[in-house]
Structure formats: structure tokens, C-alpha cells
N, C-alpha and C positions, 0 to 999 in steps of 0.2 A: 258210345257209338249208337246204341239203341235209341237214346234220347235224340241224337242228331237226326237219325233216320225218321223217327216219329215226327220231329219238327218239320222236316222237309215234306213229309207226306201231308201234314196239316196245311202247310203253305200251298202245296199243289191243289189240295182239295178246296181251299178258299178261292183260289183263282178260277178253278173249274166252275164252282157254284156262281161266282160273280159273273163269269163269262156267260153262263147259261141264263142268268137273270137278264142280261142285256139282249141276248139272242131271242129270249122269250117275248121281248117287246116288238120284234119285227112284224109279227102277224097282227099287231094291234095298231099299226100305222094305217088308219082308215079314214072314214069321213069325219070322225070326231077330231082327229089330228088336223085335218084340213080346215075344219071350222076354227080350231084354236089358232092356227097360223093366220087365218083371215081376220080374226079378232085383233091379233097383234099387228098385222099389216095395216089395218084400218085405225089403229090407235092414234088419236090426235094429241094425247097427253103423254104420260110416261107408263112404263111397265113397272108395277110395284110388286116385288117378289117377297113373299113372307113365309116363315116357318119357324118352328121352335126346335131347340136342341140340335141334334145332328142334322136334321132336315134344314134348320136355319143356316148351318154352315154350307150345305149344298146350295141353298138359296143365294147366299152371297156370291158363290162362284157363278151361278146361272146369271145373276144380275150383271156381274162383271163381264161375262161373255157377250150378253146383249149390248152392253155399253160400248165394248170394244169393236163391235161390228155395226155401229150406226143406229142402234135403237136405244133411246134414253131409258135407262132402267135404274131402280134404286132398291136396296134391301130395306125392308121395314120390319123391325122386331115386333111381333104381335103383342108381347107383354107390354112393351112401351106404347104401342098403339092404343091399347085400352086404358092407358094411364096418361093420355094427353096428346099422343102423336097422330091421332086420326086425321088431323088437318093436313097431313102429307098426302092423303088420298083425295083426288078430285074427280069430278064427274066424267071427264074425258080420259081417265086412266083405265088401264086393264090390270087387275090384280091377279097374280099367279101365285096360288097358295099350295104349299107342299106339306102333306101330312100322310104318312103311310096308313095310319088307322082311320084318318078322316074324322077323328073325334077329339083331336087335341083341343083342350078347353080354351086356351087363349085364342085359337083360331075360330072356333065356333062362336065365341063371344063377339067376334068381329063381323060375322056374316050379316046381321041385321043392319049394322052401320054401313057396310059396303053397299047394300041394296038401297038404303036411304040416300046415300050420297049419289048413287046412280052409276058407279063404276061397274065395268063388266068383270066377271070372275071366271078364271080357268083353274081347275083343280088337278093336281097330280097326286094320286092316292092309290093305295093298294086295295081299297074297298069301295067298289062302285055303288054300294047301297048306303054308304055312310052319310052322316049329316052334311059334311063338306061337299060330297059328290052331289047330293040332292039339291044343294043350294047353288051350285055352279052353273054358269051358262054352258060350259063345256067341261067334261071330265075325261081325263086321260088315265087309263088303267095302267098303273105301274106295279101291279101285284107280282109277287115272286112265290116260288115253291117253298123255299126255306132260306133263312139267313145263313151266311157263311160262318157265323159264330158257332162253335161246337155245342154251345148251350142253346142255340137258336134264340138268343136274347139281344145281343148287341146289334144295333142297326149296321149292317155291312152290305149285303147284297141289295137290300131295299134302297139304301142311299145311293149305291152305285147305279141302280136302275133309274132313280129319279134324276141323277146327274146326267146320265146318257140321254134321257128323254128331253131334258132341258137343252142339251147340246143339239139334239135333232131339231128342236123348235128354232133355236137360234140360227143354225146353218140353213134351214129351209127358208127362214125369213130373210137371211142375208142374200140368198139367190133371188127371192121374190122382189126384193128392193133393188136389185142390180148393184149391190155394193161392190166397189172396185178397189184395186190395189192402192190407187192414189188416195182414196178415202181412208183406207186402213193405215197408210203411212201417216196421214195427217193426225190420226188419233193415237199413234204410237211414235212420237218424235224421239223418245229415249229408248235405250236398250238395244239389243242386237237386232230385233225384228225391225225397229224403226230405221236403223242404219242400213239394213239390207234393202229397204224400200226407199232410200233416199234418192232424190233426183240429181241428175248431173249438174243442173243449175245451182245446186247447193254446195257443190264441192269444186267447181271449176274456177280457174284463174280468169277473171273477167276484167274488162276495162283496161286501165293502165297496167294491171298485173299480167296481162296476156302479152307474150312476145309477138310482135308484128313488124315486118319490114316490107317495103315495096320491092317489086321485081327488079327495079333499077338500082336498088341500094347496093353499094360496094361492100366487099367482104369485110374490111375492117369494121365498118358500122354494123354489119350483120353479127360479127363476133361480139361487139359491145352489147348489142341487144340481147343476145343469148346469155352472155355473162351476167348482165344486170338482172335479168328475169329468172335465171337459175333453174330453168326447166329442161335444159339439154337440147333445146330446139327452138325454132321460131316459125311462125306462119309467114307465108309470102303472099302478098296481095297485089292485084293489078291497080291501075289508076283509079278505078271506082271502088277500090278496097274490097273486092271480092277475092275469096281464096283461090289461088292458082297452084299452090304447092307448099311444101314444108322443107326446111333445112335443119338437119339434126347433127348431133355429135358424130354419129355413125357416117353420115354423108361426108363430113369433114375428114374423117380418117381415110375414107375411100378415095377422096380427091387427092390427098397427099401422095397416094401411091401411083397416081397416073397423070397428074397435072403439075407441070413445073412451077408455075406461078399462080398459086391459089388466090393470092391477094388481088390479082388483076381481074378476077371474075366479079360478076354481079350476082345477086341472090337468084335472079331468074335463070341464070346460066348454071348455077350450082345446085339448084333445088331438086327435090323429087316431086314431079308433077302428079296431079290427080290423087292426093292423099286420101286415106280413110277418114271419114267424118261421121259425126253423130249429131242428133238434135238435143236441145237443152232439156227436154222433158223425158228423155230416156232414163231408165233406172240406172243408178251407179253400178249395180252388180252386172247389168248388161254391158256397160262401158268396159268393165274389166274383162268380160268374155271376149269382146271385140279385140282388145289389146292382146289377150292371150292367143286368140286365133291367128292374128296377123303378126304376132311376135314383135309388137311395138310397145314402147313405154309411155307414149303420150298420144292423145287423139284430139283433134280439133273439133270444137262445137260450132256449128254453123246454123243459120236460119235457111228458109226455103230458097232465098236468093244467093246463098253461099257467102253471105256476109259473116265475118268471124264474130262469134259470141263469146268465146273463151277457149281455154285449153284445160284438159283433164290429164293429170299425170298418174301413173300407176301408184306411186308412193302416197299420193293424196288419198286414194281409195283404201290403201292398207292402213293409213293413219286413222281413218274413221273407225277401224276395228269392226268392220262389217262381218268378218268371217271368223 
């Protein structure tokens, strides 16, 4: 039991130290941070993120975050760079170098080459007087009071601080660039995030797959259209093919309770007028909210003139496994 309690206390202490390391960065968001963001915003090439060891792993994540939010970024291993990969850095690039000591040999050996190539340099370091910091165009101080390691040796709080500063840069740049949901969706076509940002136009039944009848269509033909398209409903359009209503399985059940001869009706006489509609560029998740709010299982997609573009059914959204 004593070992368990000790272990829990160690874990809590680690989290407190790492949380303090991040909070300590808040007061350092100043002019240097703004200059770093401006360098990244004005970058005409790519952001090259580089670091060794544990810092290198953090660099990979920072590069991935930039790339996923509209900024072209690559991780460059500094040891590989000094053995032939320097060609990856170009004059119009910005290099983001991460080293807590600022004296990592593989990184300091790159500094002269970065200057010769003409790329700009941003340093994330815990020592503002280090070789890396002095060589950088902008230095962001990521210093910490102590590592979360009980021996104060293993990079823990320092790598957490560097990661958080990288996230702060990426998110500030995201807003500065006006990065939008649809751009994020285009960069994340797979996975749950991509599916949640999917547009209605990508899941709707369009063209011949959309059930459509005219308001003058007789009920036997309406039933045939609903049965063949298998969506439990059909759109009803006027002579100009603009949407005027919908007819659903629910409408049919209600008709049978009050109309003696359902087959004698036309679609226009049996339909529900002024149905709920959405546009094709609406997020699929928003379409689901519309259906849940109005307690319907399908919604018609129309353009600005109310011409039918397609139909989205609730089962189509669930099959995408967005949630």
C-alpha cells in the first residue's frame, strides 16, 4: 500500500510540475512571440522543424500540427542534415530549432549553413544566452524551474513546455491566416475528425438516386418512386422542378387513417408542404442536428432557387461513423 501511495504522489507531482512549466510560459508571450509568428506568417517556403533526441520527437509533433492547420512544415533530423540533407533547407524557409540547452552539437553545427542558405531561424530554448539563441532571428524562452523527473535529468517538463509553445505558435498562426473548418476538413479526409467535417454534398443521394416526383404524380407512381429509391420519402416538385413539399412513410400512415381512397390522390394533395431544407455546403454534423431538432429522418438539399440537389438520410450519416 505504501508503494502505491508513493507512486500516486509521484504521478501527481509530475503533473503539477509540468502544469507549472506551461503556466510559466504565459508571461513570456510578448514581442518576441509576435515576431516569431510574423516570420512564420510571412514564410514563402516551408517551416523546417529540427531538434535532437526527445526534442526531436517534440519537433515531429510541432511539424505535424503546422501541416494539419495549413502551414507546410517538415521535420529535419539535424544529424542527417549535417550528413547530406541540408538541401532540404531553402532560402525562403523558416527553421524552427528546439534545444533546451541551446548547445546541442548537431544543431549548432547547422547554424552557419542556415545563415549561408539565407533561411530565417526561430529558436525554442531554455537558455537565452546559448549559442542557438544568439544565432536566431527570434528566440522564445522555454526555460523551466525543474524537470518533472525525480532525478531532474530526464527531459519531461522541458519537452512539455516546448510542445506547448509550439502549439501556441501554430494556433496563433492558424487564426492569423484565417484558417477555416472547410480547409481543415480538406486536410483531414480520413479519421473521425475528417468525417465530422464532411459536407452534405459528399453524403447526399443526388441525381437519379434522389427520389423526386411532380405534384401531379398519382399515388401509385409515388409509391413506386419511394420504393425504388428506398429512402422512406420522396421530394415533390412543381412544373419548374422547384421543391414544394415532401411525402414520407409517416405521411402515408397518417393518410390511411383519414382518407378512404389514398390511391386517388396526387402527390401535391398528399404531401407535407414547406419542408425543412438545407444547402449542400452545410456540414454533415449540422444536417444531423437539423434532423434531430425537427424529428425527421431525411432532409432535402436545395439550392438558392429551391431546386432539389439531393436528399440526406439519417442512416447515411451514421454509416459514415462520424460520432
